[in-house]
C-alpha positions as CSV (number, residue, x, y, z in Angstrom):
1,M,-8.1,29.0,-196.2
2,L,-9.5,32.4,-197.1
3,A,-6.1,34.1,-196.4
4,G,-4.4,31.3,-198.3
5,T,-6.7,31.7,-201.3
6,T,-6.0,35.4,-201.3
7,Y,-2.3,34.8,-201.4
8,M,-2.5,32.3,-204.2
9,S,-4.3,34.8,-206.4
10,S,-1.5,37.3,-205.9
11,I,1.3,35.1,-207.2
12,N,2.9,36.3,-210.4
13,V,1.9,33.6,-212.9
14,S,4.0,35.1,-215.6
15,A,7.0,33.2,-214.3
16,N,7.6,29.7,-215.8
17,H,6.2,26.8,-213.7
18,P,5.2,28.6,-210.5
19,V,4.5,26.0,-207.7
20,L,3.7,26.1,-204.0
21,V,5.3,24.1,-201.2
22,E,3.4,23.4,-197.9
23,G,5.1,23.6,-194.6
24,N,5.1,20.8,-192.0
25,C,5.6,20.0,-188.3
26,D,7.3,17.3,-186.3
27,S,4.1,16.2,-184.5
28,P,3.2,13.5,-183.7
29,V,6.6,12.2,-184.9
30,P,9.2,13.6,-187.4
31,G,8.4,12.5,-190.9
32,T,4.6,12.4,-190.5
33,T,2.9,12.8,-193.8
34,I,-0.8,12.2,-193.0
35,V,-2.4,14.7,-190.6
36,A,-5.7,16.1,-189.7
37,A,-6.9,18.3,-192.6
38,G,-5.7,21.8,-192.4
39,T,-3.2,21.2,-189.6
40,C,0.6,21.0,-189.4
41,G,1.2,23.2,-192.5
42,D,-1.5,21.5,-194.6
43,F,-2.2,24.5,-196.9
44,D,-4.7,22.9,-199.3
45,G,-6.6,21.0,-196.5
46,D,-6.3,17.5,-197.9
47,G,-4.6,16.0,-194.8
48,R,-1.3,15.4,-196.7
49,I,2.0,17.0,-196.1
50,G,5.7,16.2,-196.9
51,T,6.2,13.3,-199.4
52,A,2.5,12.4,-199.3
53,E,1.7,15.8,-200.9
54,D,4.4,15.4,-203.6
55,T,2.6,12.9,-205.8
56,D,-1.1,13.2,-204.8
57,G,-2.2,15.0,-208.0
58,A,-1.5,17.7,-210.6
59,D,-2.3,20.6,-208.2
60,R,1.2,22.2,-208.3
61,I,1.3,22.0,-204.5
62,F,4.2,20.0,-203.1
63,G,5.3,18.9,-199.7
64,T,9.1,18.9,-200.2
65,L,11.4,21.5,-201.9
66,R,13.2,18.9,-203.9
67,A,10.0,17.5,-205.4
68,A,8.9,21.1,-206.2
69,L,12.2,21.9,-207.9
70,G,12.1,18.7,-210.0
71,P,9.8,17.8,-213.0
72,G,7.1,16.1,-210.8
73,T,6.4,12.4,-210.6
74,G,3.5,10.1,-210.2
75,A,0.1,11.9,-210.4
76,A,2.1,15.2,-210.3
77,A,4.3,14.3,-213.3
78,G,5.0,17.4,-215.4
79,T,3.8,19.9,-212.8
80,G,7.1,20.6,-210.9
81,A,9.2,23.7,-211.6
82,N,11.8,21.6,-213.4
83,S,14.6,24.1,-212.4
84,N,12.7,26.8,-214.2
85,G,10.2,28.9,-212.1
86,T,9.1,30.2,-208.8
87,I,8.8,27.9,-205.7
88,T,6.9,29.7,-202.9
89,I,6.7,28.1,-199.4
90,V,3.2,29.1,-198.2
91,T,3.1,27.7,-194.6
92,S,5.9,27.5,-192.1
93,G,8.1,24.5,-191.6
94,R,11.5,23.0,-191.5
95,F,12.9,21.2,-194.6
96,A,15.7,18.7,-193.9
97,E,16.6,18.6,-197.6
98,Q,19.8,19.2,-199.6
99,L,19.0,21.0,-202.8
100,F,20.9,21.1,-206.1
101,I,20.0,23.8,-208.6
102,G,21.7,23.8,-212.0
103,Q,23.1,21.8,-214.9
104,S,22.3,18.1,-215.1
105,G,25.3,15.7,-215.1
106,I,27.0,17.5,-212.1
107,V,25.1,15.8,-209.4
108,P,23.7,12.4,-210.5
109,G,19.9,12.4,-211.0
110,L,19.5,16.1,-210.3
111,G,19.4,19.3,-212.3
112,T,18.2,19.8,-215.9
113,A,19.8,20.2,-219.3
114,S,18.8,23.8,-219.5
115,P,18.1,25.3,-216.1
116,G,16.2,28.6,-216.1
117,N,15.5,31.3,-213.7
118,V,14.7,29.8,-210.3
119,I,13.3,31.6,-207.2
120,I,13.0,29.7,-203.9
121,Q,11.2,31.9,-201.4
122,A,9.0,31.9,-198.3
123,A,5.8,34.0,-198.5
124,P,5.6,37.0,-196.2
125,G,5.2,35.9,-192.6
126,V,6.2,32.3,-193.3
127,N,9.2,30.9,-191.4
128,A,11.0,28.5,-193.7
129,E,14.1,26.7,-192.4
130,I,16.3,24.6,-194.5
131,D,17.9,22.7,-191.7
132,A,20.3,19.8,-191.8
133,V,19.2,18.6,-188.4
134,L,15.8,17.0,-187.8
135,Q,15.6,15.9,-184.2
136,G,14.4,12.3,-184.0
137,D,14.7,11.8,-187.8
138,P,13.3,8.3,-188.4
139,T,15.5,8.0,-191.5
140,G,18.7,8.7,-189.5
141,G,19.9,11.3,-192.0
142,N,21.2,13.9,-189.7
143,T,24.9,12.9,-189.8
144,A,25.0,12.8,-193.6
145,R,23.2,16.1,-194.0
146,Q,25.5,17.9,-191.6
147,A,28.5,16.9,-193.8
148,A,26.8,18.2,-196.9
149,T,25.9,21.6,-198.5
150,G,22.5,23.0,-198.0
151,I,21.9,24.6,-201.4
152,M,24.4,24.0,-204.3
153,I,24.0,26.2,-207.4
154,I,26.0,25.4,-210.5
155,Y,25.2,26.9,-213.9
156,P,27.6,26.7,-216.8
157,A,29.0,29.5,-218.9
158,G,26.6,30.8,-221.5
159,N,23.6,30.4,-219.2
160,E,22.6,33.9,-218.1
161,R,19.7,32.8,-215.8
162,I,19.5,33.8,-212.2
163,V,18.8,31.9,-209.0
164,T,17.2,33.9,-206.2
165,L,17.0,32.7,-202.5
166,R,14.6,34.9,-200.5
167,N,13.2,34.8,-197.0
168,L,14.9,31.6,-196.0
169,T,17.0,30.3,-193.1
170,L,19.8,27.8,-193.7
171,R,21.5,26.2,-190.8
172,N,23.5,23.2,-189.5
173,W,25.1,22.3,-192.9
174,A,28.8,22.0,-193.7
175,N,28.2,24.8,-196.1
176,G,25.0,26.8,-196.2
177,V,25.2,27.9,-199.9
178,F,27.9,26.8,-202.4
179,T,27.9,28.2,-205.9
180,A,30.4,27.6,-208.8
181,L,31.1,27.9,-212.6
182,S,29.2,30.9,-214.1
183,S,26.2,31.0,-211.8
184,R,24.3,34.2,-211.1
185,V,22.9,34.2,-207.6
186,H,20.8,36.7,-205.6
187,I,20.4,36.1,-201.8
188,D,17.8,38.4,-200.3
189,N,16.5,38.7,-196.7
190,C,18.0,35.3,-195.7
191,R,19.6,34.1,-192.4
192,I,22.6,31.8,-192.9
193,E,23.7,30.7,-189.5
194,G,25.3,27.9,-187.6
195,N,26.9,26.1,-190.6
196,L,30.3,24.5,-190.0
197,N,32.7,25.5,-192.7
198,H,31.2,28.3,-194.8
199,G,28.0,30.2,-194.6
200,V,28.3,31.1,-198.3
201,L,31.1,29.7,-200.5
202,V,31.8,31.2,-203.9
203,I,34.3,30.0,-206.5
204,D,35.0,30.2,-210.3
205,N,33.2,33.0,-212.3
206,V,30.1,33.4,-210.1
207,Q,28.2,36.7,-210.0
208,M,26.4,37.2,-206.7
209,T,24.5,39.8,-204.8
210,I,23.6,39.6,-201.1
211,T,21.0,42.0,-199.7
212,N,19.2,42.5,-196.4
213,S,20.6,39.3,-195.0
214,S,22.5,38.1,-191.9
215,V,25.4,35.6,-192.0
216,T,25.9,34.7,-188.4
217,G,27.6,32.2,-186.1
218,N,29.1,29.9,-188.8
219,G,31.7,27.6,-187.4
220,R,29.8,27.4,-184.1
221,R,27.4,24.6,-185.1
222,T,28.0,22.2,-182.2
223,P,30.5,22.0,-179.3
224,G,33.5,20.0,-180.4
225,A,32.8,20.4,-184.1
226,L,36.0,21.8,-185.8
227,P,35.2,24.4,-188.4
228,S,37.3,24.7,-191.5
229,P,37.5,27.7,-191.5
230,G,34.1,28.8,-190.2
231,N,33.8,31.8,-192.4
232,G,30.6,33.8,-193.1
233,L,31.3,34.4,-196.7
234,T,34.3,32.9,-198.6
235,L,35.3,33.9,-202.1
236,E,38.3,31.8,-203.3
237,N,39.8,29.9,-206.3
238,S,38.7,32.6,-208.8
239,N,39.9,35.6,-210.7
240,N,36.7,36.6,-212.4
241,A,33.9,36.4,-209.8
242,R,32.0,39.5,-208.7
243,V,30.3,39.7,-205.3
244,R,28.3,42.7,-204.2
245,I,26.7,43.0,-200.7
246,F,24.3,45.6,-199.5
247,N,22.6,46.3,-196.1
248,S,23.7,43.0,-194.5
249,T,25.5,41.8,-191.4
250,F,28.3,39.3,-190.9
251,S,28.9,38.5,-187.2
252,H,30.0,36.0,-184.6
253,N,31.6,33.7,-187.3
254,V,34.6,31.7,-186.0
255,G,36.7,32.5,-189.0
256,A,36.4,35.6,-191.2
257,G,33.1,37.4,-191.5
258,I,34.0,38.1,-195.2
259,S,37.0,36.5,-196.9
260,N,38.3,37.2,-200.4
261,T,41.5,35.2,-201.0
262,S,41.1,35.4,-204.8
263,A,41.8,38.2,-207.3
264,S,38.1,38.6,-207.8
265,S,36.0,41.7,-207.1
266,L,34.1,42.0,-203.8
267,S,32.4,45.2,-202.8
268,V,30.2,46.1,-199.8
269,Y,27.9,49.0,-199.1
270,K,26.1,49.5,-195.7
271,V,27.5,46.2,-194.4
272,G,28.5,45.4,-190.9
273,A,31.2,42.9,-190.1
274,Y,31.9,42.5,-186.4
275,L,32.7,40.1,-183.6
276,N,34.2,37.6,-186.1
277,G,37.5,35.8,-185.8
278,A,38.6,38.4,-188.4
279,D,36.0,40.8,-189.7
280,T,37.5,40.9,-193.2
281,V,40.3,39.0,-194.9
282,G,41.8,39.9,-198.3
283,A,40.5,42.4,-200.8
284,V,37.1,43.8,-199.6
285,T,36.2,47.2,-201.1
286,I,33.9,49.5,-199.2
287,A,31.9,51.1,-202.0
288,P,31.2,54.9,-201.8
289,N,27.6,54.5,-203.2
290,P,25.1,51.8,-203.8
291,N,26.1,51.5,-207.5
292,F,29.4,50.0,-206.5
293,A,31.0,52.2,-209.1
294,N,34.5,51.1,-208.1
């Protein structure tokens, strides 16, 4: 707890609605929410993790990412990030949760009328996996999650806010990250691997940066699963998107490592694309300097 207290005091509280998310474990059975105090990812030592932590009080500590991203309910009403703030995962765990970040009315019951800047990140040294598969899931949700998108980001035109994903692993989804309309997205130090169709899918007028990340093995989720197309990064159905990638790798994807079948701008600098079905498809510009001047 001493180390945890030190970390909490270092969080930038200038951001709107900063909240913390505890980790979890699958012991004794998946879905366990009451544990021995201080074990199994229990950051605040109250013996609650997962959904039991989501509504136990107005402490701004949650057990699931979806609850932390929302407005907060029950005893925690009004204490969630409400799609406007920093969500920091402070102890390691796997989160079998599909997340929607953006404008309400697109996905029923999710999002907010005026989504703000959102950061979802794992603290240094924390292993945070957003995984569609939870072995032995008592709710039987694995099949549905594997047919879904892990993180969907949709902001309308006129909203200049930014969504940042940092220090996360996304795996086993149909699409790891999907973003549309006029969203602005930064993916930093993430591993996006083993998703079926697209590691990252970008359409419309999105502006995205990817830094210090690996996009690996997409299309290779399970034996017999048929990827469509199994790309690492796909930019399509757009003429006005802008994607910039720095210091990242795209490898072992069944389809293309990086695919741009649109008329949009996609530039890379210090990026490796290798051992993919096709390393690059379409217009991919190798920038001469980190400012992507071209």
